[in-house]
C-alpha positions in Angstrom: -30.1 46.3 -64.9 -32.8 48.3 -62.8 -35.1 48.1 -65.9 -35.9 44.4 -65.6 -37.9 42.4 -63.3 -36.7 39.1 -62.2 -38.1 36.0 -63.4 -38.8 34.8 -60.0 -41.6 37.5 -59.5 -43.6 36.1 -62.4 -43.0 32.6 -61.1 -44.5 33.4 -57.7 -47.9 35.4 -59.2 -48.8 32.6 -61.7 -49.7 29.8 -59.1 -52.1 32.1 -57.2 -54.0 32.9 -60.2 -54.4 29.5 -61.4 -55.7 28.3 -57.9 -58.4 30.9 -57.8 -59.3 30.1 -61.2 -59.7 26.4 -60.5 -61.7 27.1 -57.4 -64.1 29.3 -59.5 -64.6 26.4 -62.0 -65.2 24.1 -59.4 -67.9 26.4 -57.6 -69.6 26.7 -61.1 -69.7 22.8 -61.7 -71.0 22.2 -58.3 -73.6 24.9 -58.8 -74.8 23.4 -62.1 -75.0 19.9 -60.5 -77.2 21.1 -57.7 -79.5 22.9 -60.1 -79.5 20.0 -62.6 -80.4 17.7 -59.3 -83.2 20.3 -58.3 -84.5 20.6 -61.8 -84.5 16.7 -62.3 -86.3 16.5 -59.0 -89.0 18.8 -60.0 -89.9 17.0 -63.2 -91.8 13.8 -63.5 -93.4 12.0 -66.3 -96.8 10.3 -66.2 -98.1 7.8 -68.4 -101.8 7.3 -69.9 -102.3 4.4 -67.6 -101.2 6.2 -64.4 -102.5 8.4 -61.9 -100.3 10.8 -59.9 -101.0 11.8 -56.2 -99.2 15.2 -55.3 -98.9 15.8 -51.6 -98.3 19.3 -50.6 -97.8 19.5 -46.7 -100.0 16.6 -46.2 -102.7 17.6 -48.6 -103.3 15.2 -51.9 -104.0 16.4 -55.1 -104.7 13.8 -58.1 -103.3 14.4 -61.5 -104.5 12.4 -64.4 -103.2 13.9 -67.6 -100.4 12.3 -69.0 -97.0 14.1 -70.0 -94.4 16.1 -68.3 -95.3 17.9 -65.0 -93.5 19.8 -62.4 -93.3 19.7 -58.6 -91.6 21.7 -56.0 -88.8 19.5 -54.8 -88.8 18.4 -51.0 -92.1 20.6 -50.6 -94.4 18.2 -52.9 -94.1 14.4 -52.8 -95.5 12.4 -55.8 -96.7 8.9 -55.8 -97.9 6.9 -58.9 -101.2 4.7 -58.8 -101.9 2.5 -61.9 -105.1 3.1 -63.9 -105.2 -0.3 -65.5 -106.9 -3.6 -64.1 -104.5 -5.6 -62.1 -105.2 -8.9 -60.5 -103.8 -11.7 -58.3 -104.5 -15.5 -57.9 -106.1 -17.4 -55.0 -105.2 -21.2 -54.7 -102.1 -21.2 -56.8 -98.9 -19.2 -57.3 -99.2 -16.9 -60.6 -95.4 -17.6 -61.6 -95.2 -21.4 -61.2 -98.7 -22.5 -61.1 -97.9 -24.5 -58.2 -101.1 -25.1 -56.0 -101.5 -23.4 -52.5 -103.6 -25.9 -50.4 -104.3 -23.4 -47.6 -106.1 -21.2 -50.0 -107.6 -23.7 -52.5 -108.8 -26.6 -50.1 -112.5 -26.1 -49.1 -115.4 -28.3 -48.1 -118.8 -28.3 -49.8 -122.4 -28.4 -48.4 -122.7 -32.2 -48.8 -119.3 -32.6 -46.9 -117.1 -33.3 -49.9 -113.6 -31.6 -50.5 -112.5 -29.9 -53.4 -109.6 -27.7 -54.6 -110.8 -24.5 -56.4 -108.5 -21.8 -57.8 -109.8 -18.1 -58.6 -108.3 -15.1 -60.3 -109.3 -11.6 -59.1 -109.3 -8.6 -61.1 -109.6 -5.1 -59.7 -108.8 -1.6 -60.4 -108.3 1.6 -58.5 -111.2 4.1 -58.5 -110.0 6.6 -56.0 -106.0 7.4 -56.0 -106.2 9.1 -52.6 -108.3 6.7 -50.6 -106.3 3.7 -52.3 -103.0 5.2 -50.8 -104.2 6.7 -47.5 -107.5 5.1 -46.5 -105.9 2.0 -45.6 -102.5 0.4 -45.2 -102.8 -2.1 -47.8 -106.2 -2.3 -49.9 -105.0 -5.0 -52.3 -104.5 -7.3 -49.1 -107.7 -6.4 -47.6 -109.3 -7.2 -51.0 -107.6 -10.7 -50.9 -108.7 -11.4 -47.5 -112.4 -10.5 -48.2 -112.4 -12.5 -51.4 -111.1 -15.6 -49.4 -113.7 -15.3 -46.9 -116.6 -14.8 -49.3 -115.2 -17.6 -51.6 -115.4 -20.5 -48.5 -118.6 -18.9 -47.3 -120.3 -19.4 -50.9 -118.6 -22.7 -51.7 -120.0 -24.1 -48.7 -123.4 -23.4 -49.9 -123.1 -25.8 -53.0 -122.6 -29.5 -53.6 -119.3 -30.8 -55.1 -120.9 -31.3 -58.4 -122.0 -27.7 -59.0 -118.7 -26.7 -57.8 -117.0 -28.8 -60.2 -119.4 -28.5 -63.1 -122.5 -27.0 -63.5 -122.6 -24.1 -60.8 -119.4 -22.3 -61.5 -121.1 -19.2 -63.2 -123.6 -18.8 -60.2 -120.9 -19.3 -57.7 -118.8 -16.5 -59.4 -121.9 -14.2 -59.5 -122.6 -14.8 -55.9 -119.1 -14.1 -54.7 -118.9 -11.0 -56.9 -122.0 -9.6 -55.5 -121.0 -10.2 -51.9 -117.5 -8.5 -52.4 -118.9 -5.2 -54.7 -121.3 -4.8 -51.5 -118.6 -5.0 -49.0 -116.1 -2.9 -50.8 -118.7 -0.1 -51.2 -119.1 -0.3 -47.2 -114.9 -0.2 -46.7 -114.7 2.6 -49.2 -110.8 1.9 -49.7 -110.5 3.4 -53.5 -110.7 -0.3 -55.1 -113.4 -1.7 -57.2 -113.7 -5.5 -58.1 -113.9 -5.9 -61.8 -114.0 -9.8 -62.0 -113.6 -13.0 -60.1 -113.2 -16.5 -62.2 -112.9 -19.8 -61.3 -109.7 -21.0 -62.9 -110.1 -24.7 -62.0 -111.9 -26.9 -59.4 -110.9 -30.6 -58.6 -111.0 -33.2 -55.8 -108.0 -32.7 -53.6 -105.2 -35.4 -53.1 -106.2 -38.6 -51.1 -103.7 -37.7 -48.1 -105.5 -34.3 -47.6 -109.0 -36.2 -47.7 -108.0 -38.6 -45.2 -106.4 -36.2 -42.7 -109.5 -33.9 -43.2 -111.8 -36.7 -42.6 -110.2 -37.6 -39.4 -110.6 -34.3 -38.1 -114.3 -34.2 -39.2 -114.6 -37.7 -37.8 -113.3 -36.5 -34.3 -115.7 -33.2 -34.5 -118.7 -35.6 -35.3 -117.7 -37.8 -32.2 -117.7 -34.7 -30.1 -120.9 -33.6 -31.2 -122.5 -37.2 -30.8 -121.2 -37.1 -27.1 -122.7 -33.8 -26.5 -126.0 -34.9 -28.0 -126.1 -37.9 -26.0 -125.3 -36.1 -22.9 -128.1 -33.7 -23.6 -130.5 -36.2 -24.6 -129.7 -38.0 -21.1 -130.3 -34.6 -19.5 -133.5 -34.3 -21.2 -134.9 -37.6 -20.1 -133.5 -37.5 -16.6 -134.8 -33.9 -15.7 -138.4 -34.6 -16.5 -138.3 -37.9 -14.9 -136.9 -36.2 -11.7 -139.6 -33.5 -11.8 -142.2 -36.1 -12.3 -140.9 -38.1 -9.1 -140.8 -34.5 -7.2 -144.4 -34.1 -8.2 -145.6 -37.7 -7.2 -143.8 -37.0 -3.8 -145.4 -33.7 -3.1 -148.9 -35.1 -4.3 -148.5 -38.2 -1.9 -147.3 -36.0 1.0 -150.2 -33.7 0.6 -152.6 -36.7 0.2 -151.3 -38.0 3.6 -151.5 -34.6 5.2 -154.9 -34.3 4.3 -155.9 -37.8 5.3 -154.4 -37.1 8.7 -156.0 -33.7 9.0 -159.3 -35.3 8.2 -158.8 -38.2 10.4 -158.1 -35.8 13.2 -161.0 -33.8 12.6 -163.1 -37.1 12.6 -161.6 -38.1 16.0 -162.2 -34.7 17.3 -165.9 -34.6 16.0 -166.4 -38.2 17.5 -165.0 -37.1 20.9 -167.3 -33.9 20.7 -170.1 -36.0 20.1 -169.0 -38.4 23.0 -168.6 -35.8 25.3 -172.0 -34.5 24.7 -173.6 -37.9 25.2 -171.4 -38.2 28.5 -173.0 -34.7 29.7 -176.4 -36.3 29.1 -175.9 -39.9 30.3 -172.5 -39.9 32.2 -173.1 -43.6 33.5 -174.3 -45.2 30.6 -171.5 -43.7 28.5 -169.0 -44.5 30.8 -170.0 -48.1 30.6 -170.1 -48.1 27.0 -166.6 -46.8 26.8 -165.3 -49.4 29.2 -167.0 -52.2 27.0 -165.7 -50.9 23.7 -162.3 -50.7 25.3 -162.2 -54.1 26.7 -163.4 -55.5 23.5 -160.5 -53.5 21.6 -157.8 -54.7 24.2 -159.1 -58.3 24.9 -161.3 -59.2 22.1 -161.3 -63.0 23.3 -161.5 -62.3 27.1 -164.2 -64.5 29.1 -165.9 -62.8 31.8 -167.3 -64.8 34.6 -169.9 -63.2 36.8 -170.9 -64.3 40.4 -174.3 -63.8 41.1 -175.9 -63.2 44.5 -176.9 -66.9 45.2 -173.4 -68.1 44.7 -173.8 -69.4 41.4 -171.7 -68.2 38.4 -172.4 -67.4 34.8 -170.1 -66.9 31.8 -171.2 -63.6 29.9 -170.1 -63.3 26.1 -170.3 -61.0 24.5 -169.7 -57.9 26.8 -172.9 -56.1 25.4 -175.0 -59.0 27.3 -174.1 -56.7 30.4 -176.8 -54.4 29.3 -179.6 -56.9 30.2 -178.3 -57.9 33.9 -180.2 -57.2 36.9 -179.3 -54.5 39.4 -177.5 -56.8 41.7 -175.5 -58.2 38.9 -174.6 -54.7 37.5 -173.3 -54.0 41.3 -170.8 -56.8 40.9 -169.9 -55.8 37.3 -169.4 -52.1 38.5 -167.1 -53.6 41.3 -165.3 -55.6 38.7 -164.7 -52.5 36.5 -163.4 -50.5 39.4 -161.0 -53.2 40.6 -159.8 -53.6 36.7 -159.4 -49.6 36.4 -157.5 -49.6 39.8 
């Protein structure tokens, strides 16, 4: 009776052991899963046509050899960059071949319109600069290509763009882009640029563009006419100013010379007056009377009571002494 243990004692201990066993197993499984996750995050595969850029605390390193490689999880970050030649279309959509007028519509040197489609091929030459020198190097390449395409197409006539000048246009655009990419240094190199298609645009687009161009030409014509009018009026106004100044100067010189002549004449008259005051005075009187009353008749009364009409006034110079006395009396009366 005392040698046997009751069954309920075993029943109480078995559940505790089983719980501990399950907890250990679960911990082991979680640890294995964590190790697998960390191990998987530290391994990466690199193909022949790919670069890998491993960044350790912000310091990049290029891995070029293909195969299986290891990295430190959460410390090193990996980004893949293609080695192969890639490309993008300009003027159409690659998946549907639908035209994109905003990219393909252009104007030529002879003011004709044309839709030109291009395909651009490029490759990455420096993975680090490709990833970190700019935010989007492919977008930069596309914008530069569109700019140089329009600039170059505008130098050729429509026949050259559509038919004979395609190779020359492609070479010119490529040369410009290659030189600009060397300056920008964003880790991308242009491989080739090709004209896929070139044709006149639709009639609706042509009409709309011509309306815009006509408005621009009307504006330029108005500006040119205004400039022409200004260029004509300004010289005429300057000539009129010069003529007015010359006329004023001539009149000023004339008046000055006239004044100088009058001064010289008065000086000479004064000198004569100082020498012969009576004769000079009579002469001045006669000249003044001739100017004031050129048709005046002078009647002189002689000493014997007779009268005589004297004309012209210069005849007074031949009068006798008595007659001169009467004339002098007449002069004094007139002067009073």
